[in-house]
C-alpha positions in Angstrom: 129.9 29.7 21.9 129.4 30.0 25.7 130.5 27.6 28.4 130.3 27.5 32.2 133.7 26.6 33.5 133.2 27.5 37.2 134.1 24.5 39.4 134.8 22.4 36.4 138.1 22.7 34.4 137.1 19.3 32.9 139.3 19.9 29.9 142.3 20.6 32.1 142.0 17.7 34.5 141.9 13.9 34.1 138.7 13.5 36.0 137.9 10.0 34.9 138.8 8.4 38.2 136.0 10.5 39.9 133.3 8.9 37.8 134.7 5.5 36.8 133.9 6.5 33.2 135.7 4.5 30.5 136.5 7.3 28.1 139.2 6.7 25.6 138.3 9.1 22.8 142.0 9.8 22.2 142.9 6.1 21.8 140.7 4.9 18.9 141.9 3.8 15.6 145.3 2.4 14.5 147.4 5.1 16.1 147.3 5.4 19.9 149.2 7.9 22.2 152.3 6.4 23.7 151.6 8.2 26.9 148.5 8.0 29.2 147.9 11.8 29.5 144.2 12.7 29.1 143.2 15.6 26.7 146.7 16.7 25.9 146.4 20.1 24.2 148.4 20.2 20.9 150.5 23.3 20.9 151.2 25.1 17.6 154.7 26.1 16.5 153.8 29.7 17.6 152.7 28.5 21.0 156.0 26.7 21.5 157.9 29.8 20.5 155.8 31.8 23.0 156.5 29.5 25.9 160.2 29.4 25.1 160.5 33.2 24.9 158.5 33.5 28.2 161.1 31.3 30.0 158.6 28.4 30.2 160.3 25.8 28.1 160.2 23.3 30.9 156.4 23.4 30.9 156.1 21.4 27.6 156.3 17.7 26.9 156.0 15.5 23.7 153.4 13.0 22.6 154.2 10.2 20.2 151.9 7.5 18.9 152.2 3.7 18.5 151.2 2.4 15.1 150.9 -0.9 13.2 153.4 0.4 10.7 156.1 3.1 11.2 159.6 3.2 12.7 160.7 0.9 15.4 162.5 2.5 18.4 163.2 0.7 21.7 161.1 -2.2 20.5 158.0 0.0 19.9 156.6 0.8 16.5 155.9 4.5 16.3 153.8 6.5 13.8 156.2 8.1 11.3 156.6 9.9 8.1 159.5 8.6 5.9 160.7 6.5 8.9 160.9 9.6 11.1 158.6 9.7 14.2 155.9 12.3 14.3 154.9 14.0 17.5 152.8 16.8 19.2 154.0 19.1 21.9 151.7 19.6 24.8 151.7 20.9 28.4 152.8 18.8 31.3 150.2 17.3 33.7 151.5 16.7 37.2 149.3 15.4 39.9 147.6 18.1 41.9 145.0 18.2 44.7 141.8 19.3 43.0 138.1 19.2 43.8 136.1 19.7 40.6 132.4 19.2 40.2 131.9 19.8 44.0 133.8 16.7 44.8 136.2 16.5 47.8 139.8 17.3 46.8 141.8 14.4 45.5 145.0 13.9 43.5 144.4 14.0 39.8 146.6 14.7 36.7 146.1 18.4 36.1 147.5 20.9 33.6 150.6 22.6 34.9 149.0 26.0 34.5 145.8 25.3 36.4 145.5 26.8 39.9 144.1 23.9 42.0 142.5 26.3 44.4 140.3 28.3 42.0 140.4 25.8 39.1 141.3 28.7 36.8 144.1 28.9 34.3 147.1 31.0 35.5 147.9 32.2 31.9 144.3 32.7 30.6 144.2 35.7 28.3 147.9 36.2 28.3 150.2 36.1 25.3 151.3 32.5 26.1 147.7 31.1 26.3 147.6 28.3 23.8 145.5 28.8 20.7 143.7 25.5 21.2 142.7 26.4 24.7 141.5 29.9 23.7 139.2 28.4 21.0 138.0 25.3 22.9 135.5 23.8 22.3 135.1 25.7 19.0 137.1 23.1 16.9 135.0 20.2 18.3 131.8 22.1 17.4 133.1 22.8 13.9 133.8 19.1 13.4 130.6 18.1 15.1 132.6 16.1 17.6 131.7 15.6 21.3 133.2 18.2 23.6 134.6 17.7 27.1 131.8 19.9 28.3 129.3 17.3 27.2 131.3 14.4 28.7 131.3 16.3 32.0 127.6 16.9 31.7 126.9 13.2 31.1 129.1 12.2 34.1 128.2 14.8 36.7 125.2 16.7 35.5 124.9 20.5 35.4 125.0 22.4 32.1 128.5 23.3 30.9 128.0 23.9 27.1 125.6 26.7 27.2 125.8 27.7 23.5 127.0 25.3 20.8 127.3 27.9 18.1 130.6 27.7 16.1 132.5 31.0 16.5 132.8 33.1 13.3 136.4 33.9 14.0 137.6 30.3 14.6 141.1 29.8 13.3 142.1 27.0 10.9 141.9 23.5 12.2 145.2 22.5 10.6 144.2 19.0 9.7 146.2 16.8 7.3 149.3 18.0 5.5 148.8 21.6 6.6 149.5 20.5 10.2 153.0 19.5 9.3 155.6 21.8 11.0 152.7 23.8 12.6 151.1 21.4 15.0 152.4 17.9 13.9 156.1 17.7 14.0 158.7 15.2 12.7 161.8 14.2 14.6 164.5 14.1 11.9 167.1 11.9 13.8 165.3 8.8 15.3 168.6 7.4 16.7 168.7 10.3 19.1 165.6 9.2 20.9 166.6 5.6 21.6 166.2 5.0 25.3 163.5 7.7 25.7 160.5 5.8 24.7 159.9 3.9 28.0 160.2 7.1 30.0 157.8 9.0 27.7 155.3 6.1 28.0 155.3 6.2 31.8 155.3 10.0 32.1 158.8 10.1 33.4 160.5 11.9 30.6 163.6 13.8 31.7 164.5 17.4 31.0 166.8 16.3 28.2 164.0 14.1 26.7 161.6 17.0 26.6 164.2 19.5 25.4 164.9 17.2 22.4 161.4 17.3 21.1 160.6 20.9 22.0 163.7 22.1 20.2 162.9 20.2 17.0 159.3 21.5 17.1 160.6 25.1 17.3 163.1 24.4 14.5 160.4 23.0 12.1 159.6 24.7 8.9 155.8 25.3 8.5 154.2 22.9 5.9 157.2 20.7 5.6 159.3 18.1 7.4 162.5 20.2 7.2 164.3 21.8 10.1 166.8 24.5 11.0 169.6 22.8 12.9 170.9 26.1 14.3 167.5 26.9 15.8 167.3 23.3 17.2 170.7 23.7 18.9 169.9 27.1 20.3 166.4 26.1 21.7 167.6 22.8 23.1 170.2 24.6 25.1 167.6 27.2 26.2 165.2 24.5 27.4 167.9 22.7 29.3 168.9 25.9 31.0 165.3 26.8 31.9 164.2 26.7 35.5 160.7 28.1 35.8 158.0 28.0 38.5 156.3 25.3 36.3 159.3 22.9 36.3 160.0 23.4 40.0 156.4 23.0 41.0 155.9 19.9 38.9 158.8 18.2 40.6 157.3 19.1 44.1 153.8 18.0 43.1 155.2 14.6 42.1 157.0 14.3 45.4 153.9 15.3 47.5 151.3 13.3 45.6 149.5 11.1 48.1 149.7 13.5 51.0 146.5 15.1 52.4 144.9 16.6 49.2 144.6 20.2 50.2 144.3 22.6 47.3 145.7 25.4 49.5 149.1 23.7 48.9 149.2 25.7 45.7 150.2 28.9 47.5 153.3 27.1 48.9 154.1 25.0 45.9 153.3 27.3 42.9 152.8 30.9 44.0 155.9 31.2 46.2 157.9 30.1 43.1 156.4 33.0 41.0 153.2 31.5 39.6 150.7 34.2 38.6 147.5 34.3 40.6 143.9 33.9 39.4 141.0 36.2 40.1 138.5 33.7 41.4 134.9 33.4 40.1 133.3 36.2 42.0 129.5 36.2 42.2 
């Protein structure tokens, strides 16, 4: 598997507004994401633990799904197991001034960890780099599903997927029951999330909203729908007490969205708050 990511970052940016493409591959079938985030990366339980231990608990956000049958909360029917809503945990996507595919910079929803200047991930190859990101697009290739590389090629030209060979060392896809407690989590107390659904739908989840789901994900037992309440209490407190460069930068990006879209803002918005730099693409 070989890809050309220079000047792209298509899997980290909601680039659809640049092409007018009507791509809704995440919103097919009877269960549709409650939020409007594009290409939300599902974090594993180990990923969640890594971010928490790195002091980046405020970088994560939940995804729930609407469904024809499930549990009703705040007037919305959510996908559920035994009347308990199921969810993923992903990374926040604030608006950032980015210029992928040789386009002029513009404000687009962008992964919290993407440097808008170099279009490189600030945590690439670190211990906190998510498993799904590290293996992308390997899982798509294994499932013979379209990759974001190919969508970008169709919309903007250039060759991005240079070698479509499925890696030999690809980890498990965790589909179906094996995903429970590992990638697909269950919130055991639906009453606690009443009042949150509207905010999650519009991308305005509060720190407390996000902490609620992140903590239950961390407290989940692999392969089951059971939880450790002591772990939940501890991790919820830890998330609420977290103030990282990601959380602070996300708040400022939201305030500044709409200004002159200069990617150099990143040095003032992210790096002065402690964000790690990126090497650039070189020759």
